[in-house]
C-alpha positions in Angstrom: -23.7 -21.8 2.9 -21.0 -20.5 5.2 -17.9 -18.4 4.7 -14.7 -20.1 3.6 -12.6 -20.0 6.7 -9.3 -18.4 5.6 -9.1 -15.4 8.0 -8.1 -15.5 11.7 -10.8 -13.1 13.0 -10.9 -10.7 16.0 -13.9 -11.4 18.2 -15.7 -8.2 17.3 -17.7 -6.7 14.4 -17.1 -3.2 13.1 -20.3 -1.6 12.0 -19.4 2.1 11.3 -16.6 4.5 11.0 -15.9 8.2 11.0 -12.5 9.9 10.6 -9.9 8.1 12.7 -12.4 6.0 14.6 -14.6 2.9 14.1 -17.3 1.5 16.3 -18.3 -2.1 17.0 -21.8 -3.6 17.3 -21.8 -2.8 21.1 -21.1 0.9 20.2 -17.6 0.8 21.6 -15.2 3.2 19.9 -11.8 2.3 18.6 -8.9 4.4 17.4 -8.0 3.0 14.0 -4.2 3.1 13.6 -4.2 0.5 10.9 -6.8 1.6 8.4 -7.6 -1.9 7.2 -4.1 -2.5 5.8 -3.4 1.1 4.8 -6.6 1.4 2.8 -8.2 4.3 4.7 -6.2 7.2 3.3 -8.4 10.2 4.0 -10.5 8.9 7.0 -13.5 6.7 7.3 -16.6 8.1 5.6 -15.0 11.4 4.6 -18.0 13.6 3.6 -16.5 14.7 0.3 -15.8 11.0 -0.6 -19.3 10.0 0.3 -20.8 12.9 -1.7 -18.7 12.0 -4.8 -19.8 8.4 -4.7 -23.5 9.2 -4.1 -23.5 11.8 -6.9 -22.0 9.3 -9.3 -24.4 6.5 -8.2 -27.4 8.6 -9.1 -26.0 9.0 -12.6 -24.3 5.7 -13.6 -22.8 3.0 -11.5 -21.3 0.8 -14.2 -20.7 0.3 -17.9 -17.9 -1.7 -19.6 -14.7 -0.4 -21.0 -16.1 -0.8 -24.5 -17.2 2.9 -24.4 -15.6 6.2 -23.8 -15.7 7.2 -20.1 -14.7 10.8 -19.4 -14.4 10.2 -15.6 -11.5 7.8 -16.3 -9.7 10.6 -18.2 -10.4 13.0 -15.3 -8.9 10.6 -12.9 -5.8 10.0 -15.0 -5.3 13.8 -15.4 -5.7 14.4 -11.6 -3.5 11.5 -10.6 -0.8 12.7 -13.0 -0.8 16.1 -11.4 -1.0 15.1 -7.8 1.6 12.3 -8.2 4.0 14.4 -10.2 3.8 12.0 -13.1 1.8 13.9 -15.7 3.4 12.3 -18.7 2.6 8.7 -17.5 -0.3 6.5 -18.7 -2.9 4.9 -16.4 -4.5 1.4 -16.6 -7.3 1.0 -14.1 -8.1 -2.3 -12.4 -9.4 -3.4 -9.0 -6.7 -4.6 -6.5 -3.1 -4.4 -5.8 -2.5 -8.0 -6.9 -4.2 -7.3 -10.2 -2.1 -4.1 -10.6 1.1 -6.1 -10.0 0.0 -8.9 -12.2 -0.6 -6.5 -15.1 2.6 -4.6 -14.5 4.7 -7.8 -14.6 2.8 -8.9 -17.8 3.4 -5.6 -19.4 7.1 -5.7 -18.6 7.4 -9.1 -20.2 5.5 -7.9 -23.3 7.8 -4.8 -23.5 11.1 -6.6 -23.2 10.3 -10.0 -24.6 12.0 -11.6 -21.6 10.8 -13.8 -18.7 12.9 -13.4 -15.6 11.6 -11.3 -12.8 13.8 -10.2 -9.9 11.9 -9.9 -6.6 13.0 -9.3 -3.0 13.2 -11.5 0.0 10.3 -10.7 2.4 8.5 -8.9 -0.4 4.7 -9.1 -0.9 3.0 -8.4 -4.2 -0.4 -10.1 -4.0 -2.1 -13.5 -4.3 -2.8 -13.9 -8.1 -0.7 -16.1 -10.3 2.5 -14.1 -11.1 2.1 -11.7 -8.2 2.1 -14.5 -5.7 5.0 -16.2 -7.5 6.9 -13.0 -6.9 5.9 -12.9 -3.2 8.4 -14.4 -0.8 6.0 -16.6 1.2 5.9 -20.3 0.0 2.9 -21.1 2.2 0.6 -19.0 0.0 2.1 -20.2 -3.4 0.1 -23.1 -4.8 1.9 -25.6 -6.9 0.3 -24.2 -10.1 1.8 -20.8 -9.2 5.4 -22.0 -8.9 7.7 -20.8 -11.6 11.4 -20.6 -12.4 10.9 -17.2 -13.9 11.1 -15.4 -10.5 14.5 -15.0 -8.7 14.5 -13.7 -5.2 17.3 -11.4 -4.0 18.3 -10.1 -0.5 16.7 -6.7 0.1 19.1 -3.8 -0.4 21.9 -6.0 -1.5 23.5 -4.2 -4.5 26.1 -6.9 -5.2 23.4 -9.6 -5.4 21.5 -7.4 -7.8 24.4 -6.9 -10.1 25.1 -10.6 -10.0 21.6 -11.5 -10.9 21.7 -9.1 -13.9 24.9 -10.8 -15.1 23.3 -14.3 -14.8 19.8 -13.7 -16.2 17.9 -12.1 -19.0 15.9 -9.8 -16.8 12.5 -8.6 -17.8 11.8 -6.6 -14.7 12.7 -5.8 -11.1 9.8 -5.4 -8.7 10.3 -3.8 -5.3 8.3 -2.1 -2.6 9.6 1.3 -1.6 8.9 0.3 2.0 8.1 -3.4 2.6 4.8 -3.6 4.4 4.1 -7.2 5.1 7.8 -7.7 5.3 8.0 -5.5 8.4 8.3 -1.8 7.4 11.7 -2.2 5.7 12.8 0.7 3.6 14.6 0.3 0.3 17.8 2.4 0.4 18.3 5.3 -1.9 21.4 3.7 -3.4 19.6 0.4 -4.0 16.8 2.0 -5.9 19.2 4.0 -7.9 21.2 0.9 -8.7 18.0 -0.8 -9.9 17.3 2.1 -12.2 20.8 2.1 -13.6 20.9 -1.7 -14.2 17.4 -1.7 -15.8 18.5 1.1 -18.2 21.7 -0.8 -19.1 19.9 -4.2 -19.6 16.5 -3.3 -21.2 14.6 -4.2 -18.1 11.6 -2.6 -16.5 11.7 -1.1 -13.0 8.4 -1.8 -11.3 7.8 0.3 -8.1 5.2 -1.5 -6.1 3.4 1.3 -4.3 0.3 -0.6 -3.3 0.8 -0.1 0.4 3.6 2.5 0.6 2.2 4.8 -2.1 -0.6 7.4 -2.3 1.2 9.9 0.0 1.7 7.6 3.0 5.4 8.1 3.1 5.1 11.9 2.8 5.7 11.8 -0.9 3.2 10.4 -3.3 5.3 7.3 -4.1 7.8 6.2 -1.4 10.3 5.3 -4.2 10.5 9.0 -5.1 12.9 9.6 -2.2 15.6 8.0 -4.4 15.3 10.7 -7.0 14.8 8.3 -10.0 11.8 7.5 -12.0 10.4 3.9 -12.2 9.0 2.6 -15.5 5.8 1.4 -13.8 4.2 2.3 -10.4 1.4 0.1 -9.1 -1.1 1.5 -6.6 -4.3 0.3 -4.9 -5.0 0.4 -1.2 -5.2 4.1 -0.4 -6.4 4.9 -3.9 -10.1 4.5 -3.1 -10.3 4.9 0.7 -12.1 1.6 0.9 -13.7 1.5 -2.5 -12.0 -1.2 -4.6 -9.8 0.5 -7.2 -6.2 0.1 -8.4 -4.0 1.4 -11.1 -0.9 0.7 -13.1 1.0 4.0 -13.8 3.0 3.5 -16.9 5.9 5.5 -18.4 5.4 7.0 -21.9 8.0 4.7 -23.5 5.9 1.6 -22.8 3.5 1.5 -25.6 -0.1 0.0 -25.5 -1.8 -2.1 -28.0 -5.4 -3.3 -28.2 -6.0 -6.4 -26.1 -2.7 -6.2 -24.3 -4.5 -5.7 -20.9 -8.1 -5.8 -19.9 -10.6 -5.8 -17.1 -14.4 -5.9 -16.6 -14.8 -3.8 -13.5 -11.6 -1.8 -13.5 -12.2 1.9 -14.0 -15.9 1.8 -13.4 -17.6 5.1 -12.7 -18.1 4.6 -9.0 -14.5 3.6 -8.5 -13.3 6.6 -10.4 -15.5 8.9 -8.4 -14.1 7.5 -5.2 -10.5 7.8 -6.4 -11.0 11.4 -7.6 -12.4 12.2 -4.2 -9.3 10.8 -2.5 -7.0 12.9 -4.7 -9.0 16.0 -4.1 -8.9 15.6 -0.4 -5.2 14.8 -0.3 -4.5 18.0 -2.3 -7.0 20.3 -0.5 -6.2 19.2 3.0 -2.4 18.9 2.5 -2.4 15.3 3.7 1.1 14.4 2.4 2.6 17.1 4.5 0.4 16.0 7.4 1.7 12.5 7.0 5.3 13.8 7.2 4.6 15.9 10.3 2.5 13.5 12.3 4.7 10.5 11.3 7.8 12.2 12.5 6.1 13.2 15.7 4.9 9.6 16.4 8.3 8.1 15.6 10.1 10.5 17.9 7.7 9.7 20.7 7.8 6.0 20.2 11.5 6.0 20.2 11.3 7.3 23.8 9.5 4.2 24.9 12.2 1.7 26.1 9.9 -1.3 25.8 9.9 -0.9 22.0 12.7 -1.8 19.6 13.9 -0.4 16.3 11.2 2.2 15.6 11.3 2.9 11.8 9.4 4.1 8.8 8.5 7.2 6.8 5.5 9.4 7.2 2.5 7.4 8.5 4.0 4.0 7.6 5.6 3.1 10.9 6.9 -0.2 12.4 8.6 -1.3 15.5 9.8 -4.6 17.0 8.4 -6.1 20.2 10.6 -8.0 22.7 9.2 -11.3 24.0 7.9 -9.7 27.1 5.6 -7.5 25.0 4.5 -10.1 22.6 0.8 -9.5 23.5 0.9 -5.7 23.0 -1.4 -5.7 20.0 -4.0 -7.7 21.8 -3.8 -5.5 24.8 -4.1 -2.4 22.6 -7.2 -3.7 20.9 -9.1 -5.4 23.7 -8.1 -3.1 26.6 -7.3 0.2 25.0 -9.5 0.2 22.0 -6.8 0.7 19.4 -6.4 -1.2 16.0 -2.8 -1.8 14.9 -1.3 -4.2 12.3 1.1 -7.0 12.5 4.1 -8.2 10.5 5.8 -11.3 11.8 7.9 -12.0 13.8 6.6 -9.5 16.5 6.5 -6.4 14.3 3.7 -3.9 14.9 2.6 -1.8 11.9 1.0 1.6 12.1 -0.9 2.7 8.9 -3.5 5.2 10.0 -5.3 7.7 7.8 -3.2 10.4 6.4 -5.6 12.9 8.1 -4.5 11.7 11.5 -4.4 14.8 13.9 -2.1 15.6 16.7 -4.9 15.0 19.2 -5.4 11.5 17.8 -1.6 10.9 17.7 -1.4 11.9 21.4 -4.4 9.7 22.2 -2.6 6.7 20.6 0.6 7.5 22.6 -1.5 7.7 25.8 -3.0 4.3 25.1 0.5 2.9 24.2 1.8 4.0 27.6 -1.3 2.4 29.3 -0.9 -0.9 27.5 2.8 -1.1 28.3 2.7 0.0 31.9 -0.6 -1.4 33.3 -3.1 -4.2 32.8 -6.0 -2.0 33.9 -8.4 -1.5 30.9 -9.0 2.1 29.7 -12.3 2.1 27.8 -13.5 5.1 25.8 
């Protein structure tokens, strides 16, 4: 048997990681400014995270959700405190797509309606309804196609009002900062308009925080910059620092009933231990504040590089455009300078490093950016 070939792969194998760095099979070190799609939130192999998982593994790795699990309640309480949403409810699952799938399903249960408003260039996952609400026809199979999703221009308040006047809307789903869509930030007024129209029309506001959440923007949820509360927040990537775990954070007015949602592996003890460790480190090491400080520093420095265009973002969720002359910058950074970065097409570079990124590591990245932009001579560390 061989692997199903659906990923374009870099010609290297990463075998270990520590903090902001990873090493390949030839023991070459790379600065990780991408964190595996924003997954590495507190640094590779953080000792507290490792210890939490090891300790739980020695006790109990798994049992089903048919029994009481105190560690789930501990995670819900901690997440409520750190996120500033102590009155919300938590449904645990395994991935961002699963979180969004359950959020959309819950919204339809709650309202009794079918139409979902989603945004152009938005990405919400690859499962049935999550992918239907993703603006990328190439990954939507015929069986996933539905007339229940209406796509709107991002940040277009008039189009939003028109859609509410034309449809019985169950929910609006929106990323606070579009990740795959190119680091595009939802405006404060647009998010406030979503809240107002959802209130007026018995619709559910779903804040997709899978990539832009968990402190990456400098606040726990990027949507919080708008000063309004969503009905549902979805979270995943940074939640487990690499251990698969996700959550649907649900406002108190959305009521549960037995059988409404379900999962086999979601909320297993190992996942909860990993997620608790992440929250503890975020809190103890002040990582949201660090994301604000280091992100502002990086963006200011990157804006001083004339070869880059439209540097943007919040905290440690940063993007910039590349002119045609720099189209191979990511390849040069990786293969010549030993730096992982991310891509969003066309020619957008995404930076999604650990929230524990230090000033020394930020300066090292900027040094390597200068080298990649100004010279073809490799700098190997």
